[in-house]
Structures are given as C-alpha cells and as structure tokens.
C-alpha positions in Angstrom: 0.0 0.0 0.0 1.4 3.4 -1.0 2.0 6.1 1.6 -0.8 8.4 0.2 -3.3 5.5 0.1 -2.5 4.7 3.8 -3.0 8.4 4.7 -6.4 8.5 3.0 -7.4 5.3 4.8 -6.4 6.9 8.1 -8.6 9.9 7.3 -11.5 7.6 6.5 -11.1 5.8 9.8 -10.8 9.2 11.6 -14.1 10.4 10.1 -15.8 7.1 10.9 -14.6 7.4 14.6 -15.9 11.0 14.7 -19.3 9.7 13.7 -19.4 7.0 16.4 -20.5 9.2 19.4 -23.5 10.6 17.4 -24.4 7.1 16.2 -24.2 5.6 19.7 -26.1 8.5 21.3 -28.9 8.1 18.7 -29.7 4.6 20.0 -30.2 6.1 23.5 -32.4 9.1 22.8 -33.3 11.4 19.9 -30.5 13.9 19.4 -33.0 16.6 18.3 -36.7 16.5 19.1 -37.9 18.3 15.9 -35.7 16.2 13.6 -36.8 12.9 15.1 -40.5 13.8 15.1 -40.2 14.8 11.4 -38.9 11.3 10.6 -42.1 9.8 12.0 -44.6 11.4 9.6 -46.5 8.5 8.1 -49.4 7.3 6.0 -51.6 6.3 9.0 -54.4 8.5 7.7 -53.7 8.2 4.0 -51.0 9.5 1.6 -49.2 12.6 2.8 -46.0 14.3 1.8 -42.8 13.1 3.6 -44.6 10.1 5.0 -42.8 7.1 3.3 -39.9 6.7 5.8 -42.2 7.1 8.8 -44.7 4.6 7.4 -41.9 2.0 7.0 -41.0 2.7 10.7 -44.7 2.3 11.8 -45.0 -1.0 9.9 -41.9 -2.4 11.7 -42.9 -0.9 15.1 -44.1 -4.2 16.6 -40.6 -5.6 15.8 -38.3 -2.7 16.4 -39.2 0.6 18.1 -38.8 3.9 16.2 -35.7 5.0 18.1 -33.7 1.8 17.2 -35.2 1.7 13.7 -34.1 5.2 12.7 -30.8 5.0 14.6 -30.0 1.8 12.6 -31.1 3.2 9.3 -29.1 6.4 9.6 -26.0 4.6 10.9 -26.0 2.5 7.7 -26.7 5.5 5.5 -23.9 7.6 7.0 -21.5 4.7 6.5 -22.5 4.3 2.9 -22.2 8.1 2.5 -18.6 8.0 3.9 -17.6 5.1 1.7 -18.9 6.8 -1.5 -17.3 10.1 -0.6 -13.9 8.6 0.0 -14.0 6.4 -3.1 -14.6 9.6 -5.1 -12.0 11.8 -3.5 -9.4 9.0 -3.7 -8.7 10.4 -7.2 -6.8 13.2 -5.5 -4.4 10.7 -3.8 -1.4 12.7 -5.1 -2.8 16.0 -3.7 -3.4 15.3 0.0 -4.1 18.9 0.8 -7.3 18.7 -1.3 -8.2 15.4 0.5 -7.9 17.1 3.9 -9.9 20.1 2.8 -12.8 18.0 1.5 -12.8 15.3 4.1 -12.8 17.7 7.1 -14.7 20.6 5.7 -17.4 21.7 8.2 -19.9 22.1 5.3 -19.5 18.5 4.0 -18.9 15.3 6.0 -18.6 17.2 9.3 -22.0 19.0 8.9 -24.2 16.3 10.6 -21.8 16.3 13.6 -21.5 19.9 14.6 -25.1 20.6 15.6 -27.7 18.2 16.9 -30.3 19.4 14.4 -28.0 18.5 11.5 -28.0 14.7 12.3 -30.5 12.2 10.9 -31.9 14.5 8.3 -33.5 13.1 5.2 -31.1 15.0 3.1 -28.7 12.1 3.3 -30.9 10.2 0.8 -30.3 13.1 -1.8 -26.6 13.1 -1.1 -26.2 9.3 -1.4 -28.1 9.3 -4.7 -25.8 12.0 -6.3 -22.6 10.6 -4.9 -23.5 7.0 -6.2 -24.4 8.5 -9.6 -21.1 10.3 -9.8 -19.1 7.3 -8.7 -20.8 5.0 -11.2 -19.9 7.3 -14.0 -16.3 7.8 -12.8 -15.7 4.0 -12.4 -17.4 3.4 -15.8 -15.1 5.9 -17.5 -12.1 4.0 -16.0 -13.4 0.7 -17.4 -14.5 1.9 -20.9 -17.9 3.6 -20.6 -20.9 1.7 -22.0 -24.1 3.5 -22.8 -26.1 0.3 -22.4 -24.8 -0.2 -18.9 -25.4 3.4 -18.0 -29.0 3.2 -19.2 -29.5 0.0 -17.2 -28.1 1.9 -14.1 -30.7 4.6 -14.7 -33.6 2.3 -15.1 -32.9 -0.1 -12.2 -31.2 2.0 -9.6 -31.1 5.8 -10.2 -34.7 6.6 -11.2 -36.3 4.2 -8.6 -34.0 5.7 -5.9 -34.9 9.3 -6.9 -38.6 8.3 -7.1 -38.5 7.0 -3.5 -36.5 10.0 -2.4 -39.2 12.4 -3.6 -41.8 10.4 -1.5 -39.4 10.6 1.5 -38.9 14.4 1.1 -40.1 16.5 -1.8 -37.0 18.7 -1.8 -35.3 16.0 -3.9 -37.1 17.4 -6.9 -34.9 20.6 -6.8 -31.8 18.6 -7.3 -32.8 16.3 -10.2 -31.3 18.8 -12.6 -27.8 17.9 -11.3 -28.5 14.2 -12.1 -29.5 15.4 -15.6 -26.1 17.2 -15.8 -24.2 14.0 -15.0 -26.2 12.2 -17.7 -25.5 15.0 -20.1 -21.8 14.7 -19.3 -22.0 11.0 -20.2 -23.9 11.6 -23.4 -21.1 13.9 -24.8 -23.3 15.5 -27.5 -25.0 18.8 -27.7 -27.9 19.8 -25.5 -30.6 19.4 -28.1 -29.6 15.8 -28.9 -29.3 15.0 -25.2 -32.9 16.2 -24.4 -34.2 14.1 -27.3 -32.4 11.0 -26.0 -33.7 8.3 -23.6 -31.0 9.3 -21.1 -32.9 12.6 -20.4 -36.5 11.4 -21.1 -36.3 8.8 -18.4 -36.3 11.5 -15.8 -39.9 12.4 -16.8 -40.9 9.4 -14.6 -40.1 11.5 -11.6 -43.0 13.9 -12.4 -45.3 11.1 -11.2 -44.4 11.3 -7.5 -43.9 15.1 -7.8 -47.5 15.7 -9.0 -48.9 13.1 -6.6 -47.4 15.1 -3.7 -48.5 18.4 -5.2 -52.1 17.2 -5.5 -52.2 15.4 -2.2 -50.4 17.5 0.3 -52.5 16.3 3.2 -55.5 17.7 5.0 -56.3 18.8 8.6 -58.1 15.5 9.4 -55.0 13.4 8.3 -52.6 15.6 10.3 -54.7 15.5 13.4 -54.8 11.7 13.2 -51.0 11.5 12.9 -50.6 13.8 15.9 -52.9 11.6 17.9 -50.8 8.6 16.9 -47.6 10.5 17.7 -48.8 11.1 21.3 -49.0 7.4 21.9 -45.4 6.6 20.6 -42.4 6.9 22.8 -39.7 9.5 21.9 -42.0 11.8 20.1 -42.2 15.0 22.1 -42.3 17.7 19.4 -45.4 18.2 17.3 -44.0 21.1 15.2 -43.1 18.9 12.2 -46.7 17.7 12.1 -48.1 21.2 12.4 -45.8 22.3 9.5 -47.7 19.9 7.3 -50.7 22.3 7.4 -48.7 24.7 5.3 -48.2 24.9 1.6 -45.9 27.1 -0.5 -47.4 30.2 1.1 -46.2 29.1 4.5 -42.7 28.4 3.2 -42.6 31.8 1.6 -43.8 33.3 4.9 -40.9 31.6 6.7 -38.5 33.2 4.2 -40.1 36.6 4.8 -40.0 36.0 8.6 -36.2 35.5 8.3 -35.9 39.0 6.9 -38.0 40.2 9.9 -35.3 38.9 12.1 -32.6 40.3 9.9 -29.6 41.8 11.6 -26.3 43.0 10.1 -24.5 40.3 12.1 -26.9 37.6 10.7 -26.3 38.7 7.1 -22.5 38.7 7.6 -22.7 35.2 9.0 -24.9 34.0 6.1 -22.5 35.6 3.6 -19.4 34.0 5.2 -21.1 30.6 5.5 -22.0 30.7 1.8 -18.5 31.8 0.9 -16.8 29.1 3.0 -19.2 26.3 1.9 -20.0 27.0 -1.7 -17.7 29.7 -3.1 -14.5 28.1 -1.8 -15.5 24.8 -3.4 -16.1 26.5 -6.8 -12.8 28.4 -6.6 -10.8 25.3 -5.7 -12.1 23.2 -8.6 -11.9 26.0 -11.1 -8.3 26.5 -10.0 -7.7 22.8 -10.7 -9.4 23.2 -14.1 -7.4 26.3 -15.0 -4.1 24.4 -14.1 -5.2 21.4 -16.2 -5.2 19.1 -13.2 -8.9 18.5 -13.9 -9.9 18.0 -17.6 -13.2 19.5 -18.8 -14.5 20.6 -22.2 -14.8 24.4 -22.6 -18.4 23.9 -23.7 -19.3 22.1 -20.5 -17.7 24.9 -18.4 -20.2 27.3 -20.0 -23.1 24.9 -19.7 -23.0 23.2 -16.3 -24.0 26.3 -14.2 -27.4 26.2 -16.1 -28.2 22.8 -14.5 -27.6 24.2 -11.0 -30.1 27.1 -11.4 -33.1 24.9 -10.4 -31.3 24.0 -7.2 -31.5 27.6 -6.1 -35.3 27.4 -5.8 -34.7 25.4 -2.6 -33.8 28.7 -0.9 -37.3 29.9 -1.6 -38.9 26.7 -0.4 -37.4 26.7 3.0 -35.3 28.8 5.5 -32.8 26.0 6.5 -30.1 27.7 4.6 -27.3 25.7 6.2 -28.9 22.5 5.0 -29.2 23.8 1.5 -25.6 24.8 1.4 -24.6 21.3 2.6 -26.7 19.6 -0.1 -25.7 22.0 -2.8 -22.1 21.6 -1.9 -22.3 17.8 -2.3 -24.0 18.2 -5.7 -21.3 20.5 -6.9 -18.7 18.1 -5.6 -20.4 15.2 -7.3 -20.2 17.0 -10.6 -16.5 18.1 -10.2 -15.5 14.6 -9.1 -16.9 12.9 -12.1 -14.4 14.8 -14.3 -11.1 13.2 -15.4 -8.0 14.1 -13.4 -4.3 14.2 -14.4 -2.6 12.6 -11.4 0.8 13.3 -12.8 0.3 17.0 -12.0 0.6 18.3 -8.5 -0.2 21.7 -7.0 3.1 23.6 -6.6 3.7 26.6 -4.4 6.7 28.2 -2.7 7.5 27.3 0.9 6.0 30.6 2.2 2.8 30.0 0.3 2.5 26.4 1.6 2.9 27.7 5.1 0.1 30.2 4.5 -2.1 27.6 2.9 -1.7 25.2 5.9 -2.6 28.0 8.3 -5.7 28.8 6.3 -6.6 25.2 6.0 -6.2 24.7 9.8 -8.5 27.8 10.3 -11.0 26.5 7.8 -11.3 23.1 9.5 -11.3 24.2 13.1 -12.8 27.7 13.4 -16.3 27.7 12.0 -19.4 25.5 11.6 -22.5 25.4 9.4 -25.8 25.3 11.4 -28.9 24.0 9.7 -30.8 27.2 10.2 -28.0 29.5 9.1 -28.1 32.3 9.8 -31.1 34.3 11.1 -32.3 31.6 13.6 -29.6 31.9 16.2 -27.2 29.5 14.4 -23.6 30.0 15.4 -21.2 30.0 12.6 -18.1 31.2 14.4 -17.4 28.3 16.8 -15.0 25.4 16.9 -16.1 22.5 14.8 -13.6 19.7 14.5 -12.0 20.4 17.9 -15.4 20.0 19.6 -15.8 16.6 17.9 -12.4 15.5 19.2 -13.2 16.8 22.7 -16.5 15.0 22.9 -15.0 11.8 21.5 -12.3 11.8 24.1 -14.7 12.6 26.9 -17.2 9.9 25.9 -14.4 7.4 25.6 -13.1 8.3 29.0 -16.6 8.0 30.6 -17.3 4.7 28.9 -14.0 3.1 30.0 -14.3 4.6 33.5 -17.9 3.3 33.9 -17.7 -0.1 32.1 -14.1 -1.4 32.1 -11.9 0.0 34.9 -11.6 3.1 37.0 -9.5 5.8 35.4 -7.4 8.3 37.3 -8.8 11.8 37.8 -12.4 10.4 37.4 -13.6 12.9 40.0 -13.4 15.7 37.5 -16.7 14.3 36.0 -18.5 15.0 39.3 
C-alpha cells in the first residue's frame, strides 16, 4: 500500500470514529426533538408528503421501536455516505491537501456532527443518490464507458432511488437537474440531442411522485390523526413537524419573509461568510484545478454546467434552513466536479512561504467555523469550533465509557 493511500485510509477511519459518538447516542435518545419527530410522519391517515420513511417505521414498530429503527437506518446511511465520498476523493491521492480540505470541511462530512439538528436529516438520501451516480460514471469511464450499462443503471437504480426520495422528502425534486447534468456529461453531445435522448426522457418518470405530492399535500383530518398517533409513541415530544404539514408554499414563503423580519447585520454577515466558505471556496478550488489542467473538462461544459444548477437555487425559496441547503448544494457541486477526469501526474506547486500560509488557512477553515442547519437568522452559530469539539466529545465519551464499564481511570472525580 502506498504512503498516500495509507493516509487516505487513516482519514477515512478518523471520520468514521468521529461519527461514532453521534451514532451511539442516537440509539439512546433522539438527538433533536424536531428532527426525530419529522422522521415519524407516516401514511396512517392516508397518503401525505414526507410520509414514506415514517410509514416503514410504523410497519416495523411491533418488531423494532422507532428509536432503534431510525438509529440503525441512519448509521448504515452515513457509513454508505462516507464510503462513497472517500472512493470519489481518492482520485486526489497525489494531492493530500485537497483530500484534507474536502474530508474535514465543516460544510460537507462534518456537517451532521457539529449541531444536533443536522444529524438524521432526510437530506442524506439526496446526497447518497448524487454521490453514487457520480461514482458509477467515474468508475465506468475508467473501465471503458458503456451507454447500455449506464441506461441500465438509470432504469434499475437511479430513477427508482430518486422516485423513492421524492416520497421521503419532496426537496429532492430541486436537485434532479444535477443528475441530468451528470447524464449530459456521459452523453457527450449537444444539449438538443441530449434532451431528445432516452437518457434525459427517463427523468420524466419523476413527475409522477412530484404531482402526486403536489395534488395530495394532506388535510387537517389526516394531520390531526397523525398527531394523535404521535402522542402514543415513545420518543415523540415535538409536534412542530406535524403542524408544519398544514402549510403549503405560502407558509414556506412566509418563513423566508420571517427570516428578513429577524434580519440583523450580524446575521447577514454570518450568512455571507457561511455561503462563501461552503460554496464559493468549493467552486474556486475546482476552477483553480481546471485552470491548471489538473482536472480536464471541455470548454463547452464549463459554460453549460451552471445552467443545470439554477433549479437547485429554488430550494432557498422553499425553506429557510439555509445551512442544510448549502450542505446539499455543496455535495451536488462536488459530485459533478469529481466525475471529471484528473491528471494525477500534475501536482499543486507553491513556494514554501505559500505552503505555510495555505496550511494556516486550512487549519483555520477546518477548526474555526461550523455550518448550522438554520443559518443564519435563527440563532445559528457560525463562528465556533467545529472539529475540535468533535475530538473533545470523542475523548470525553471514551473516558466516561472506559471509567464506567471497564476499569476506574485516574482523575475520574473531574466528572462529578
């Protein structure tokens, strides 16, 4: 095993270890009342948006309670997420600075860990779908791309997955355009020919769940029946997610306007900085790699690909969880950039002084900010330690577990 490959595996193991405290805690109690209750929306009173995952949990309730069910599901999902992510960024094995930047960015893998309300979000389904799509194309290109195999991948994996995702949470529809972009990248012909091909037409199937949700958002009787059911189930102590089902697009627009009511200059600066650190930095990094021929891309695609990201911006009108949208958007940008071919013979070269500055900035980027789900008008803290807090809680939890269950450790009185 090469030195760089070993380092990447160490980083993968490090990130997995950082996830362990949140995973273990999720089996003991809900990490966030609102998020956990939202997972339990179901079809008890008939079809309703966002109810598929909760309905599966309700069906299995006699066998496994909802706490263990969702803790198990999300533990698996996050592990799959990490594996997909590291398989994709492995292409930068000769540029470890990029690996560190991506693996420890507070807006990507670290996002679910830094705030309780970020963990166990349904967004993970969107992220896994786009990362798996990107990885399939990247691996296919390495092994001689086949249009037949790709269309089979669309029919039997991608489209069914996206179909289910829309039933789990309708926000998936805003990011389908990026999947179209990846398909367009595979097709390698002009846009008109692409939109006439089966590779694009197959996405029309996704209009079915979208219109079903649009026409059946749920009514008051259904919501009240779900709330009655929630009152009988353990671990459900927040009814706000069920009350939010009463709303339609007008309610969502109202929440956006409400965020401006709470507008402060500090909040705007925090939002601007969070957007810059999570999205703008990512775009600058990859365009720097493109300009230096480390990543290869056709000039026509450089001009075209931003068009496919325009529909994703509508998510900022549909909800006020700006931090979540930055996180999802960041992964979709990354999935596109990582599908591109890379010249591993080329490395980033700087003078010693510039390298010192880059490592100082990288350290600051990793340790000195976080991305809260409700960034940034809802009391979310951007300027706080991110990765250091994860190390702190990991060490503290490990100490407590060993001291309680294995043998008494020195200085155990500091916990009292």
